[in-house]
matplotlib code that plots the C-alpha trace (Angstrom):
import matplotlib.pyplot as plt

x = [0.0, 1.4, 2.2, -0.5, -0.1, -2.5, -5.3, -8.1, -10.9, -9.5, -9.6, -7.8, -4.5, -3.1, -0.1, 1.8, 3.6, 0.9, 0.5, 3.4, 6.3, 6.1, 3.5, 0.9, 1.7, 1.3, -2.0, -3.4, -1.7, -3.6, -6.8, -6.7, -6.4, -9.6, -8.2, -9.8, -6.8, -6.5, -4.1, -2.0, 0.2, 1.0, -0.3, -4.0, -3.6, -1.4, -3.8, -7.0, -6.7, -5.5, -9.1, -10.2, -7.4, -9.3, -12.8, -12.8, -10.8, -12.0, -11.1, -11.4, -8.9, -9.8, -7.8, -6.7, -4.4, -1.8, 1.7, 3.6, 5.5, 2.5, 2.4, -1.2, -2.5, -1.2, -3.1, -6.1, -5.7, -5.6, -8.7, -10.4, -9.7, -10.7, -13.8, -14.8, -13.4, -12.8, -9.5, -6.2, -4.8, -1.7, 0.3, 3.0, 4.9, 6.4, 6.7, 10.0, 12.5, 15.9, 17.8, 21.3, 24.2, 27.8, 30.8, 32.2, 28.8, 28.1, 25.1, 22.6, 19.3, 19.0, 19.9, 17.3, 14.3, 15.4, 15.3, 12.1, 10.3, 11.8, 12.1, 9.9, 7.4, 7.3, 7.1, 4.3, 2.1, 3.6, 2.8, -0.9, -1.4, 0.6, -1.4, -4.6, -3.2, -1.9, -5.4, -7.0, -4.3, -3.0, -1.6, 1.0, 3.5, 6.1, 8.6, 10.3, 14.0, 16.6, 20.0, 21.6, 21.4, 23.7, 26.6, 27.5, 26.7, 27.7, 25.2, 23.3, 24.7, 21.3, 18.8, 21.2, 21.4, 17.6, 17.1, 19.9, 18.0, 14.7, 16.3, 17.5, 14.2, 12.1, 14.6, 14.5, 10.6, 10.2, 10.9, 7.9, 5.6, 5.8, 4.8, 1.6, 0.9, 2.1, 4.1, 7.0, 8.8, 11.5, 11.7, 15.0, 14.5, 17.5, 17.1, 13.7, 12.7, 10.6, 10.5, 13.1, 15.5, 15.4, 17.4, 20.4, 23.3, 25.3, 24.9, 22.0, 22.7, 19.6, 17.1, 13.4, 10.3, 7.7, 5.3, 7.9, 9.0, 5.4, 4.9, 7.9, 6.8, 3.3, 4.9, 7.1, 3.8, 2.0, 4.6, 8.2, 9.9, 11.3, 13.3, 11.7, 14.7, 15.4, 16.7, 18.9, 21.5, 22.2, 21.2, 23.3, 26.6, 26.1, 25.4, 28.5, 30.5, 29.8, 32.1, 34.9, 37.4, 36.1, 38.8, 37.4, 33.9, 35.1, 37.0, 33.9, 31.4, 33.4, 33.6, 29.9, 28.4, 31.0, 31.9, 35.6, 35.1, 33.3, 35.1, 34.4, 31.9, 32.5, 32.9, 29.7, 31.0, 29.8, 27.5, 28.8, 27.7, 27.0, 29.4, 28.0, 27.6, 28.6]
y = [0.1, 3.4, 5.6, 8.4, 11.8, 14.3, 16.0, 18.6, 16.0, 14.0, 16.8, 19.8, 21.2, 22.9, 25.2, 26.7, 30.2, 31.0, 34.7, 36.0, 34.8, 31.4, 30.0, 32.9, 32.4, 28.6, 28.9, 31.1, 28.9, 25.6, 27.5, 28.2, 24.5, 23.6, 22.9, 23.9, 25.4, 26.0, 28.8, 29.0, 31.7, 33.3, 36.7, 36.8, 40.4, 38.8, 36.2, 38.6, 39.5, 36.2, 34.9, 37.8, 36.7, 33.5, 34.8, 34.3, 31.1, 27.5, 26.6, 28.5, 29.6, 29.6, 31.0, 29.1, 31.3, 29.6, 29.9, 26.8, 27.0, 26.1, 22.3, 22.0, 25.0, 23.1, 20.0, 21.8, 23.4, 20.2, 18.9, 22.2, 22.1, 18.5, 19.0, 22.5, 21.5, 17.8, 15.6, 17.1, 14.9, 17.4, 19.4, 21.8, 22.8, 26.1, 28.1, 29.3, 32.2, 33.4, 34.8, 35.8, 34.4, 35.8, 34.3, 37.6, 38.4, 34.9, 34.3, 31.5, 33.4, 33.2, 29.4, 28.7, 30.6, 29.2, 25.7, 26.2, 27.7, 25.8, 22.4, 21.9, 24.5, 21.6, 18.7, 20.5, 20.3, 16.9, 14.6, 15.2, 15.5, 12.2, 10.3, 11.0, 10.2, 6.9, 6.2, 6.9, 4.9, 7.8, 11.4, 13.6, 15.8, 18.2, 20.2, 23.3, 22.9, 25.1, 24.8, 26.2, 22.6, 21.4, 22.9, 26.0, 29.6, 32.7, 34.1, 31.1, 28.8, 28.7, 28.8, 26.4, 23.9, 23.9, 23.0, 20.4, 18.9, 19.0, 17.2, 14.6, 14.2, 13.7, 11.2, 9.2, 9.2, 8.5, 4.8, 4.2, 6.7, 5.2, 2.0, 3.9, 5.2, 8.8, 10.3, 12.8, 15.4, 17.9, 21.2, 22.7, 26.0, 28.5, 32.1, 33.6, 37.1, 37.0, 39.1, 36.6, 37.1, 40.8, 40.3, 38.7, 40.9, 38.8, 38.3, 35.9, 34.4, 33.3, 35.0, 34.0, 35.8, 34.0, 33.3, 31.6, 29.4, 28.5, 27.4, 25.2, 23.8, 23.2, 21.4, 19.3, 18.3, 17.0, 15.5, 15.5, 12.9, 12.8, 16.2, 19.4, 21.7, 24.7, 26.6, 24.0, 26.8, 27.3, 23.8, 21.4, 23.7, 23.5, 19.7, 19.2, 21.3, 19.0, 16.4, 18.6, 19.1, 21.7, 24.1, 24.5, 24.8, 27.6, 29.3, 29.2, 30.4, 33.2, 34.4, 33.5, 35.6, 38.3, 37.3, 37.4, 41.4, 41.5, 43.1, 41.8, 43.6, 45.4, 42.7, 42.8, 44.0, 41.6, 43.0, 43.7, 41.8, 43.1, 42.2, 39.8, 41.4, 39.3]
z = [0.0, -1.0, 1.8, 2.5, 1.0, 2.3, -0.1, 0.6, 0.6, 3.6, 6.2, 7.8, 7.2, 10.3, 10.0, 12.9, 12.5, 10.1, 10.9, 8.7, 6.2, 4.8, 7.1, 6.1, 2.2, 2.5, 4.4, 1.6, -1.2, 0.4, 0.8, -2.8, -3.6, -1.5, 1.9, 5.1, 6.8, 10.5, 11.0, 14.2, 15.8, 19.2, 18.3, 17.5, 15.6, 13.1, 12.2, 12.1, 8.5, 7.0, 6.9, 4.5, 2.2, 1.5, 1.1, -2.8, -2.7, -2.8, 0.7, 3.9, 6.6, 10.4, 13.0, 16.3, 18.3, 20.6, 21.8, 20.6, 23.8, 25.7, 25.9, 27.3, 25.1, 21.9, 22.7, 23.4, 19.9, 18.3, 20.0, 19.3, 15.3, 15.2, 17.0, 15.0, 11.4, 11.2, 11.6, 10.9, 8.1, 7.1, 9.8, 9.1, 11.9, 10.4, 13.8, 14.8, 15.6, 14.6, 17.5, 16.4, 18.4, 18.3, 19.8, 21.0, 23.0, 24.2, 26.7, 27.3, 26.5, 22.7, 22.9, 25.5, 23.7, 20.3, 21.6, 23.4, 20.2, 17.4, 18.8, 21.7, 20.1, 17.2, 19.6, 21.4, 18.3, 16.7, 19.7, 20.0, 16.3, 15.5, 18.3, 16.4, 13.1, 14.5, 15.7, 12.3, 10.5, 8.2, 8.2, 6.8, 8.9, 7.5, 9.8, 8.8, 9.0, 7.2, 5.1, 8.2, 9.5, 6.9, 8.9, 11.1, 9.9, 11.2, 13.9, 13.5, 16.2, 17.9, 15.0, 12.9, 15.8, 16.4, 12.8, 12.8, 16.0, 14.0, 10.9, 13.1, 15.0, 12.0, 10.6, 13.7, 13.9, 10.2, 10.7, 13.1, 11.4, 8.1, 9.8, 10.9, 7.5, 8.5, 6.0, 7.2, 5.3, 6.5, 4.8, 4.4, 2.4, 1.7, 2.6, 2.4, 2.9, 6.1, 9.3, 10.7, 8.1, 8.5, 11.8, 9.9, 9.4, 6.8, 3.0, 2.0, -1.5, -3.8, -1.6, -2.3, -1.4, 0.9, -1.8, -3.9, -1.0, -0.2, -4.0, -3.8, -0.3, -1.8, -4.6, -2.2, -0.3, -3.2, -5.0, -3.2, -1.3, 2.4, 1.8, 0.4, -0.2, -2.4, -4.3, -6.3, -7.1, -3.4, -2.0, -4.1, -3.8, 0.2, 0.1, -2.0, 0.2, 3.0, 1.4, 1.8, 4.9, 7.4, 6.5, 3.0, 4.4, 6.8, 4.0, 1.5, 4.3, 5.3, 1.6, 1.0, 3.8, 4.0, 7.7, 7.0, 6.9, 10.1, 13.0, 16.6, 18.7, 22.0, 25.0, 27.3, 30.7, 33.5, 36.0, 39.5, 42.4, 45.7, 48.2, 50.9, 54.2, 57.5]

ax = plt.figure().add_subplot(projection="3d")
ax.plot(x, y, z, "-o")
ax.set_aspect("equal")
plt.show()
């Protein structure tokens, strides 16, 4: 029996991180194909206008605000979507954040928050929805990774390591999910112009728009294999680069991002601690 692949007739498409960027563009695109789309994001204000974008489309978009870091809230959201709209047959875990990290100003804050949102925020939705897919005997799950998971990139030590963790996580789950007739896909896009990428301070080659990224993801969901990755002009050279020694990788990445021309920032001064009184 062929592994299940979602289509609009079977149920609901659920997208997290749907208020902006790729998530929003993908929600509108799937609604245009007839999907009933459940759109989730932390900020309800960002979701308020997305339903209007689907008014003249074949499908509909309904909003279900929730913070992906809220484990109980995400479980309630899954239950609410299925009660109000029907079974979730396609889940795209897109919610994430990019918080820059530099070795000359290192601290734990951006690492902790990156893992809370990108990794555990994904798990908080993936676990309850996969339980329901298992009980039904079919489902389709896609998780947003990044080309930054291929190897370390400047200022992306937190973001890239969370995406590498997600790549490994989905690979590990795939062995059992396929036995349950749950298709799993990892999405590793190149650089996409979104509110997140505006925080970067290095050159981003082959930059795509969010709508173009959504088009390619949509094609991958409908026809692609395990990994959905693009654009080829960036991805294939990066994959090929992984075959070479680390010294060459660092040389190329310095030149590609322009990081070799970056100077070190001022060191953060440690806070003075009050002396203990006896």
